[in-house]
C-alpha positions as CSV (number, residue, x, y, z in Angstrom):
1,M,6.6,-25.2,10.8
2,K,4.8,-24.1,14.0
3,V,3.2,-20.7,14.2
4,D,2.3,-19.1,17.5
5,I,-1.3,-18.0,16.8
6,K,-1.9,-16.3,20.1
7,H,1.2,-14.1,19.6
8,L,0.1,-13.2,16.1
9,E,-3.4,-12.5,17.3
10,S,-2.1,-10.0,19.9
11,L,0.3,-8.4,17.4
12,S,-2.3,-8.0,14.7
13,K,-5.2,-7.1,17.1
14,L,-7.3,-9.9,15.6
15,N,-9.8,-11.9,17.5
16,I,-9.4,-15.5,16.2
17,V,-12.0,-17.9,17.5
18,D,-10.4,-20.9,19.3
19,S,-12.2,-23.3,17.0
20,Q,-10.6,-21.6,14.0
21,E,-7.1,-21.5,15.3
22,D,-6.0,-24.7,13.6
23,K,-7.4,-23.7,10.2
24,F,-5.8,-20.3,10.5
25,E,-2.5,-21.8,11.3
26,Q,-2.7,-24.3,8.4
27,D,-3.6,-21.5,6.0
28,L,-0.8,-19.3,7.3
29,V,1.8,-22.1,6.9
30,K,0.6,-22.8,3.4
31,I,1.1,-19.1,2.5
32,L,4.5,-18.9,4.1
33,N,5.6,-22.1,2.3
34,F,4.4,-20.6,-1.0
35,V,6.4,-17.4,-0.4
36,N,9.5,-19.5,0.3
37,E,9.0,-21.4,-2.9
38,I,8.7,-18.2,-4.9
39,T,11.9,-16.7,-3.3
40,E,13.8,-19.9,-4.2
41,L,12.9,-19.7,-7.9
42,D,15.9,-19.0,-10.2
43,L,14.6,-16.1,-12.2
44,P,16.5,-13.6,-14.4
45,E,17.1,-10.3,-12.6
46,E,14.7,-8.4,-14.9
47,K,11.8,-10.7,-14.0
48,K,12.2,-10.2,-10.2
49,T,11.0,-6.7,-10.3
50,M,7.8,-5.3,-11.7
51,G,8.5,-1.8,-12.9
52,V,7.0,0.7,-15.2
53,S,9.0,2.0,-18.1
54,L,9.6,5.7,-17.6
55,S,9.1,6.2,-21.3
56,S,5.4,5.3,-21.0
57,L,4.7,8.1,-18.5
58,R,3.5,11.5,-19.6
59,E,5.1,14.7,-18.4
60,D,3.4,16.2,-15.4
61,E,2.5,19.7,-16.6
62,V,0.0,22.0,-15.0
63,T,-2.0,24.1,-17.4
64,E,-3.8,27.4,-16.5
65,Q,-7.1,25.7,-17.2
66,E,-6.4,22.8,-14.8
67,Q,-5.4,25.3,-12.1
68,C,-8.6,27.2,-12.5
69,D,-10.7,24.0,-12.3
70,V,-8.9,22.9,-9.2
71,L,-9.3,26.2,-7.4
72,A,-13.0,26.6,-8.4
73,N,-14.2,24.7,-5.3
74,A,-11.7,26.1,-2.9
75,P,-13.4,27.8,0.1
76,S,-10.5,30.4,0.3
77,K,-7.8,31.2,-2.2
78,K,-5.1,33.8,-2.8
79,D,-2.6,34.2,-5.7
80,G,-3.6,30.9,-7.2
81,C,-3.2,28.9,-4.0
82,Y,-5.5,27.4,-1.4
83,L,-5.7,29.4,1.8
84,T,-5.9,27.3,5.0
85,P,-6.4,28.2,8.6
86,L,-3.3,28.7,10.6
87,V,-2.7,25.6,12.8
88,V,0.7,26.5,14.2
89,E,1.8,29.7,15.7
């Protein structure tokens, strides 16, 4: 597999030293080959995704105490909300 290092360098806004181009290309090819190997593995569907069980998450509830704590450092507030300067007319 041949990788156009100069093209990647311009796309990524990286400055790759000429003496390091060969090493960079070799490392990149190794990474790409490894990714290809992973995608070719025959894994059961449930092993292909890493998810979080929704049953392990807590309910997102705001308590009165939490709201007071959050607004305690607000420079300006009104009716339990932050006041911000108007930026659009």
